[in-house]
Residue, then its C-alpha position, 0 to 999 in steps of 0.5 A: x532499504x530502510x537506511x536509504x529512506x531515513x535520509x530522504x530529503x523530502x517532507x510528505x506532510x499534508x500528503x495522502x498516500x494510498x499503498x497497495x501491498x503495504x505488508x510485503x517487504x517493499x510496500x513495508x518499507x515504503x510505509x515506514x519511510x512515508x510515515x517518518x517524512x510526515x505522510x498520511x496513509x491508506x494501506x491496502x493489504x491482503x492477509x494471505x500471508x501473515x503481515x510484516x510488522x509495520x511498526x517495529x519501534x514505539x515512535x513508529x507505532x505512535x505514527x502508524x496509529x496517528x496517520x494510517x488507516x489500513x484496508x484488508x482487501x484484495x487489490x483485484x476487487x474493484x469494490x475496494x476502489x470506488x468513490x465511496x471506498x476511498x473518497x473520504x480519505x483525500x488521496x492525492x497519490x498512489x503507490x502500487x506495489x501489491x503483486x503475487x507470484x514473483x518467486x517460488x512455488x507461487x510462480x505456478x498459480x497463473x490464474x492468481x498471478x493474472x488476477x492480482x497482477x494484471x486485474x489489480x493493476x488495472x483497477x489501480x489504473x481506473x481508479x486514478x483516472x476517475x479520481x484525476 
């Protein structure tokens, strides 16, 4: 996934992007690709599992420090999606990849699956609608 993202002929300079689930496998690859292509990011993630190394090399670590704000929070909690919480970042794009229970024993925790996957997605949709 990383090699594919390196060759994108896209410049995201000047874009301010919220990435939910930014410490997961897919979210982490998206964060790295967007940083390499000029985006400024807000990364929302929970810490229910140890995060992946978001910046594995020195160049990426510098970009991460300069152009990324991190929010440790729960996508299903509406307080992270208010104008007060996100209004100051000038976001123009949302990439929502936060999820739970997609494999293994986690698939048995239906209440959390519903809360994160359904209610979390509704929070994202409502936020996008409010911010236009």
